[in-house]
C-alpha positions as CSV (number, residue, x, y, z in Angstrom):
1,X,-8.5,-2.8,19.8
2,X,-10.2,-2.8,23.1
3,X,-8.2,-1.2,26.3
4,X,-7.0,-4.6,27.3
5,X,-5.6,-4.6,23.7
6,X,-3.9,-1.7,23.8
7,X,-2.3,-1.9,26.8
8,X,-0.7,-5.3,25.8
9,X,0.3,-3.8,22.9
10,X,2.1,-1.3,23.9
11,X,3.9,-3.1,27.4
12,X,5.2,-5.8,24.6
13,X,8.0,-2.9,23.5
14,X,11.8,-3.6,25.9
15,X,12.5,-0.1,24.4
16,X,15.5,-2.6,23.1
17,X,15.8,0.4,19.8
18,X,16.4,-2.8,16.6
19,X,13.4,-0.7,15.1
20,X,15.3,2.6,14.9
21,X,17.8,2.2,11.8
22,X,14.5,0.4,9.9
23,X,12.6,3.4,10.7
24,X,12.7,5.2,7.4
25,X,11.4,8.8,9.7
26,X,13.9,8.1,12.4
27,X,16.7,7.9,9.9
28,X,15.8,11.4,8.4
29,X,15.5,12.9,11.5
30,X,17.3,11.3,14.1
31,X,14.6,12.4,16.5
32,X,13.7,9.7,19.2
33,X,10.0,10.5,18.5
34,X,10.0,10.2,15.0
35,X,10.7,6.4,15.8
36,X,8.3,3.7,16.5
37,X,9.7,3.7,20.1
38,X,9.2,7.4,20.8
39,X,5.7,7.1,19.0
40,X,4.8,4.1,21.0
41,X,5.8,6.1,24.6
42,X,3.8,9.0,22.9
43,X,0.8,6.7,22.3
44,X,1.3,5.3,26.3
45,X,1.2,8.9,27.3
46,X,-2.1,9.9,25.4
47,X,-3.9,7.0,26.5
48,X,-3.0,7.2,30.4
49,X,-4.4,10.9,29.7
50,X,-0.4,12.4,30.6
51,X,-0.2,14.2,27.0
52,X,-2.8,15.3,24.7
53,X,-3.1,14.5,21.6
54,X,-2.5,17.8,20.3
55,X,-1.3,20.7,22.5
56,X,-3.7,23.7,23.0
57,X,-0.5,25.7,21.9
58,X,-0.4,24.5,18.5
59,X,0.7,21.2,17.0
60,X,3.9,21.3,16.1
61,X,5.9,18.6,18.8
62,X,2.8,17.0,19.9
63,X,2.1,13.5,19.8
64,X,-0.2,14.0,17.0
65,X,2.3,15.7,15.1
66,X,4.8,12.7,15.3
67,X,2.1,10.3,14.6
68,X,1.1,12.5,11.1
69,X,4.8,11.9,10.8
70,X,4.7,8.1,10.4
71,X,4.7,6.8,7.3
72,X,2.9,3.6,8.7
73,X,5.6,1.2,6.3
74,X,5.7,-1.0,9.6
75,X,9.2,-1.8,8.8
76,X,9.5,-1.6,12.7
77,X,7.4,-5.0,13.0
78,X,10.0,-6.8,11.1
79,X,12.6,-5.5,12.8
80,X,11.0,-6.1,16.4
81,X,12.1,-9.1,18.5
82,X,9.3,-8.7,20.7
83,X,6.5,-9.0,18.3
84,X,4.7,-5.3,19.3
85,X,1.9,-4.7,17.2
86,X,2.8,-1.3,15.7
87,X,0.6,-0.9,12.3
88,X,-2.7,-1.7,14.6
89,X,-2.2,0.6,17.1
90,X,-1.1,3.4,15.2
91,X,-4.4,2.9,13.3
92,X,-6.4,2.8,16.6
93,X,-4.9,5.9,17.6
94,X,-4.8,7.9,14.5
95,X,-9.2,7.3,14.6
96,X,-8.4,8.6,18.3
97,X,-6.3,11.1,16.4
98,X,-9.0,12.3,13.6
99,X,-11.9,12.9,16.8
100,X,-9.5,14.8,18.7
101,X,-6.9,17.0,16.9
102,X,-8.4,20.4,15.4
103,X,-6.9,20.9,12.0
104,X,-6.8,23.6,9.7
105,X,-9.6,24.0,6.8
106,X,-7.0,22.8,4.1
107,X,-5.4,20.1,5.7
108,X,-9.2,19.1,6.4
109,X,-9.9,19.3,3.1
110,X,-7.0,17.8,1.6
111,X,-7.2,14.8,3.8
112,X,-11.2,14.1,3.0
113,X,-10.8,15.1,-0.6
114,X,-7.6,12.8,-1.3
115,X,-9.4,9.9,1.0
116,X,-13.1,10.6,-0.8
117,X,-11.3,10.5,-4.3
118,X,-8.9,8.0,-4.5
119,X,-11.3,5.0,-2.7
120,X,-14.2,6.3,-5.6
121,X,-13.5,5.1,-8.8
122,X,-15.9,7.2,-10.4
123,X,-14.5,10.1,-9.1
124,X,-11.2,9.2,-9.4
125,X,-12.0,9.1,-13.4
126,X,-13.1,12.8,-13.3
127,X,-9.8,14.0,-11.2
128,X,-7.6,12.4,-14.2
129,X,-9.9,13.6,-16.8
130,X,-9.7,17.6,-14.9
131,X,-6.1,16.7,-14.1
132,X,-5.3,16.4,-18.3
133,X,-6.3,20.0,-18.5
134,X,-3.2,21.0,-16.0
135,X,-1.1,18.6,-17.0
136,X,-1.6,17.2,-13.5
137,X,-0.6,20.3,-11.6
138,X,-2.7,21.1,-8.9
139,X,-2.9,25.1,-9.5
140,X,-0.9,27.5,-7.2
141,X,-3.1,29.0,-5.3
142,X,-5.3,25.8,-4.1
143,X,-2.4,24.4,-3.4
144,X,-0.9,26.8,-1.1
145,X,-4.4,26.5,0.7
146,X,-4.2,23.2,1.2
147,X,-0.7,23.2,2.5
148,X,0.9,21.3,-0.3
149,X,4.4,22.8,-2.6
150,X,3.2,24.9,-5.7
151,X,4.7,22.1,-8.0
152,X,2.8,19.4,-6.6
153,X,1.1,17.5,-9.4
154,X,-1.0,14.3,-10.2
155,X,0.1,10.9,-11.2
156,X,-1.2,10.6,-14.7
157,X,-2.1,7.4,-17.3
158,X,-0.8,8.4,-20.6
159,X,-3.8,6.6,-21.9
160,X,-6.7,7.2,-19.6
161,X,-8.8,4.8,-21.6
162,X,-6.4,1.6,-21.2
163,X,-5.7,2.3,-17.4
164,X,-9.1,2.0,-16.4
165,X,-10.5,-0.9,-19.3
166,X,-12.1,-3.0,-16.8
167,X,-11.3,-6.7,-16.9
168,X,-14.0,-9.6,-17.9
169,X,-16.0,-11.1,-15.4
170,X,-14.6,-14.2,-16.1
171,X,-11.1,-15.2,-17.7
172,X,-10.9,-19.3,-18.3
173,X,-8.2,-21.2,-17.5
174,X,-5.9,-22.5,-20.0
175,X,-4.8,-26.1,-20.3
176,X,-5.5,-28.4,-17.3
177,X,-7.4,-26.2,-14.8
178,X,-5.7,-26.0,-11.3
179,X,-7.8,-23.3,-9.6
180,X,-10.6,-21.4,-9.2
181,X,-9.7,-17.5,-7.9
182,X,-11.3,-14.4,-7.6
183,X,-9.3,-10.5,-7.9
184,X,-9.8,-7.7,-6.0
185,X,-10.1,-4.6,-8.2
186,X,-9.4,-2.1,-5.7
187,X,-10.1,1.5,-6.6
188,X,-6.6,3.4,-7.6
189,X,-5.9,-0.2,-9.1
190,X,-9.1,-0.3,-11.2
191,X,-8.8,3.8,-12.3
192,X,-5.1,3.9,-12.9
193,X,-3.6,0.4,-13.1
194,X,-6.1,-2.3,-14.9
195,X,-3.5,-2.9,-17.2
196,X,-1.9,-4.6,-14.0
197,X,-5.3,-6.4,-13.2
198,X,-5.1,-7.7,-17.2
199,X,-1.8,-9.1,-16.7
200,X,-2.5,-10.8,-13.4
201,X,-5.9,-12.7,-15.3
202,X,-3.6,-13.7,-18.0
203,X,-0.5,-14.8,-15.8
204,X,-2.9,-16.8,-13.7
205,X,-5.3,-18.0,-16.5
206,X,-1.5,-19.3,-18.5
207,X,-1.0,-21.4,-15.4
208,X,-4.4,-22.8,-15.2
209,X,-6.4,-20.8,-13.1
210,X,-9.7,-19.4,-13.9
211,X,-10.0,-16.0,-13.1
212,X,-13.4,-14.3,-11.7
213,X,-13.6,-10.2,-11.0
214,X,-17.0,-9.9,-9.2
215,X,-18.6,-7.1,-10.3
216,X,-20.2,-6.2,-6.9
217,X,-17.3,-5.3,-4.8
218,X,-15.8,-2.0,-3.7
219,X,-12.9,-0.1,-1.9
220,X,-11.4,-2.7,0.6
221,X,-11.2,0.2,3.1
222,X,-7.5,0.1,3.7
223,X,-6.6,3.9,2.6
224,X,-9.6,4.5,5.5
225,X,-7.8,2.3,8.3
226,X,-4.8,3.6,7.8
227,X,-5.8,7.1,7.5
228,X,-7.9,7.1,11.6
229,X,-11.4,6.7,9.8
230,X,-12.1,3.0,11.8
231,X,-15.8,2.9,11.4
232,X,-15.4,3.2,7.6
233,X,-12.6,1.0,7.4
234,X,-14.8,-1.7,8.9
235,X,-17.8,-1.4,7.3
236,X,-16.6,-1.6,3.5
237,X,-14.1,-4.8,5.2
238,X,-17.6,-6.2,5.8
239,X,-19.0,-5.1,2.5
240,X,-16.1,-6.9,0.8
241,X,-16.4,-9.5,2.6
242,X,-20.2,-10.1,1.9
243,X,-19.0,-9.3,-2.3
244,X,-16.6,-12.7,-2.0
245,X,-17.5,-15.2,0.0
246,X,-20.6,-16.2,-1.3
247,X,-18.5,-18.1,-4.3
248,X,-16.4,-21.0,-3.7
249,X,-12.9,-19.5,-4.7
250,X,-9.4,-21.3,-4.1
251,X,-8.1,-17.7,-2.8
252,X,-8.8,-14.0,-3.2
253,X,-5.8,-12.5,-5.3
254,X,-4.9,-9.2,-4.7
255,X,-2.3,-7.3,-6.6
256,X,-2.0,-4.1,-4.5
257,X,0.4,-4.7,-1.3
258,X,-1.5,-1.8,0.8
259,X,-5.0,-3.6,-0.1
260,X,-3.8,-7.0,0.5
261,X,-2.7,-6.4,3.7
262,X,-5.7,-4.8,5.3
263,X,-7.9,-7.4,3.9
264,X,-5.8,-10.3,5.7
265,X,-6.1,-8.3,8.7
266,X,-10.3,-8.3,8.8
267,X,-9.9,-10.9,11.2
268,X,-8.4,-8.2,13.7
269,X,-10.3,-5.5,12.3
270,X,-14.3,-7.4,12.8
271,X,-13.1,-9.2,16.1
272,X,-15.1,-7.3,18.7
273,X,-17.9,-7.6,16.2
274,X,-19.5,-11.1,16.7
275,X,-21.8,-10.9,13.7
276,X,-18.6,-10.8,11.7
277,X,-15.5,-12.2,13.6
278,X,-15.7,-15.2,12.7
279,X,-16.6,-14.4,8.9
280,X,-14.2,-12.5,8.8
281,X,-11.2,-14.2,10.2
282,X,-12.1,-17.1,7.4
283,X,-12.2,-14.3,4.7
284,X,-8.6,-13.1,5.7
285,X,-7.5,-16.8,5.6
286,X,-8.0,-17.1,2.1
287,X,-6.5,-14.0,1.0
288,X,-3.6,-14.4,-1.1
289,X,-1.0,-11.5,-3.0
290,X,-0.8,-12.4,-6.4
291,X,3.1,-13.4,-6.3
292,X,2.5,-15.5,-3.0
293,X,0.0,-17.6,-4.6
294,X,1.4,-18.5,-7.9
295,X,4.6,-18.7,-6.5
296,X,2.7,-21.5,-4.1
297,X,0.9,-22.9,-7.2
298,X,4.0,-23.6,-9.4
299,X,4.7,-21.8,-12.2
300,X,4.7,-23.1,-15.5
301,X,7.7,-22.4,-17.8
302,X,7.8,-19.6,-19.4
303,X,8.6,-19.4,-22.9
304,X,10.0,-16.2,-23.7
305,X,13.5,-14.9,-22.8
306,X,13.4,-11.0,-21.8
307,X,17.3,-10.3,-21.7
308,X,16.7,-7.4,-19.1
309,X,18.4,-6.3,-16.0
310,X,15.7,-5.8,-13.1
311,X,15.6,-4.5,-9.3
312,X,13.0,-5.2,-6.8
313,X,11.7,-2.8,-4.8
314,X,10.0,-4.1,-1.1
315,X,6.7,-2.1,-1.5
316,X,6.0,-1.7,2.6
317,X,2.7,-3.7,3.2
318,X,3.5,-6.7,1.3
319,X,7.1,-7.0,3.0
320,X,6.7,-5.9,6.5
321,X,2.8,-5.7,6.5
322,X,2.4,-9.4,4.4
323,X,5.9,-10.9,5.3
324,X,6.0,-11.7,1.5
325,X,9.4,-10.8,0.0
326,X,10.7,-14.3,-1.3
327,X,8.0,-14.9,-3.8
328,X,8.1,-12.2,-6.2
329,X,12.0,-12.3,-6.3
330,X,11.6,-16.2,-7.2
331,X,9.2,-15.4,-9.9
332,X,11.3,-12.6,-11.4
333,X,14.2,-15.2,-11.2
334,X,12.6,-17.5,-13.0
335,X,11.9,-15.5,-16.3
336,X,14.9,-16.6,-18.7
337,X,17.1,-14.2,-19.7
338,X,16.6,-12.1,-16.3
339,X,19.7,-10.5,-14.7
340,X,18.3,-9.7,-11.3
341,X,20.0,-7.3,-9.3
342,X,19.3,-6.3,-5.8
343,X,18.5,-2.6,-4.5
344,X,19.9,-1.2,-1.7
345,X,17.4,-0.9,1.4
346,X,15.1,-2.4,-0.7
347,X,12.5,-2.8,2.4
348,X,13.1,0.7,3.0
349,X,9.7,3.2,2.2
350,X,9.6,5.0,-0.9
351,X,7.8,7.8,0.3
352,X,4.4,7.3,-1.2
353,X,2.4,5.3,2.0
354,X,-0.8,5.8,0.5
355,X,-1.4,9.8,0.8
356,X,1.6,10.2,3.2
357,X,3.6,12.1,0.1
358,X,0.5,14.4,-0.1
359,X,0.5,15.5,3.5
360,X,4.0,14.9,4.6
361,X,5.4,16.2,1.2
362,X,9.2,17.2,2.6
363,X,9.7,13.7,4.2
364,X,8.1,11.6,1.3
365,X,10.3,13.5,-1.4
366,X,13.3,13.1,0.4
367,X,12.4,9.3,0.8
368,X,11.9,9.2,-3.0
369,X,15.1,10.9,-3.8
370,X,17.4,8.5,-2.2
371,X,14.9,5.5,-3.4
372,X,15.4,6.8,-6.9
373,X,19.6,7.3,-6.4
374,X,19.5,3.5,-5.1
375,X,17.4,2.3,-8.1
376,X,19.5,3.8,-10.8
377,X,23.1,2.6,-9.0
378,X,22.0,-0.5,-9.8
379,X,21.9,-0.1,-13.6
380,X,18.3,-1.7,-13.9
381,X,16.6,-1.8,-17.0
382,X,13.3,-2.0,-15.1
383,X,12.1,-2.0,-11.5
384,X,9.4,-4.4,-10.6
385,X,7.4,-3.2,-7.2
386,X,4.0,-5.0,-6.2
387,X,2.0,-1.8,-5.2
388,X,0.2,0.8,-7.1
389,X,1.4,4.0,-5.2
390,X,4.9,3.1,-5.2
391,X,4.5,2.3,-9.2
392,X,3.4,6.0,-9.3
393,X,5.5,7.5,-6.5
394,X,8.6,6.0,-7.8
395,X,8.1,6.5,-11.5
396,X,7.5,10.4,-10.9
397,X,11.0,10.7,-9.3
398,X,12.7,8.9,-12.3
399,X,14.7,11.0,-14.7
400,X,13.0,11.7,-17.8
401,X,14.9,10.6,-20.8
402,X,16.2,7.3,-22.0
403,X,18.4,6.7,-18.8
404,X,15.4,5.8,-16.3
405,X,13.9,2.5,-16.0
406,X,11.1,1.2,-16.9
407,X,8.9,0.6,-13.8
408,X,6.1,-2.3,-13.8
409,X,4.1,-4.7,-11.6
410,X,6.4,-7.9,-11.1
411,X,3.0,-9.4,-12.7
412,X,3.4,-8.0,-16.0
413,X,7.1,-8.9,-16.6
414,X,6.4,-12.0,-16.1
415,X,3.1,-11.0,-18.7
416,X,5.8,-10.7,-20.9
417,X,7.8,-13.5,-20.4
418,X,4.5,-15.9,-21.0
């Protein structure tokens, strides 16, 4: 963002307070500085030069401290009547934050290690294999050095081979052809949630859509952008556009809410780059969440009744970043035999938020516990949600044993019904 964009964005806030009860951290702490309105005031003071990003006497209570505690869930944008571009402002100030704040050695290693691992499928696959040796637990001395609770664990797929099984490059359409799309393989999705990719391809194929998974694709830059690595995010955006735009696709399909939100904003991310601005805007216009695309296409009838009770958690970057809420619900309700029950506070973040659950573990666990309690109160057999972080984080908070509902991506439910 340039200075004019920043000033316009900050000035858009009229301090009405509609964002307060939409903000998970404010609901937890009651601290105005942990609200969107309060953080915007801190951003303005930093921008004006009247407040440093971090106080010389320590980080706690500083502007940077409260920006760190923000989930970046963007629920405030949904609640805001003035159209404040909070997510864009947050990413800009986090970029500045990473340049100006002095973090502890453990914090630096944790942040860079998570970012470098989660966005690199090869490294992540190695980390998951290593995690099998400890049952996913991070050894207590290492956890303490990194500033993590000593019971911190990595989510581990039961079957690592199945979790990372690659898609064929082309999945042909069945019956009358209705479309041709490309599918983002991503990073975490590629290594931990490949079954979701396979379900996506099967469901789209069953609906007459040819699915292409380009081999020459990498990270979309979402985590980099959300964590204050703006230049890295811009370069990854350029590489992603280049990997997909050379072929003629009706849409670029994404089944990870955070990635989809980022890719739909490439036009903003690269708007100040004359060589890429127009290409980025055109690319973003073709990005669709799988539920959004399939709902607009009109799904073919599903033939297998599931006869289960289902609830749905709104992934933040799908509901608030992409404004997609009705499509996944409509698709789930179209499944024969489904009893759909709404989830209390479905739109409130579960606490995962990219790598937030590692960086702010206490807040993340509190939000996780509330989310799980609301899920269990529905009596659902299955909880569906459209983002890998939500899938893994909610799963880790569910009770063990027969009382816990199964957690699935909505497209996996549709796959069963087809």
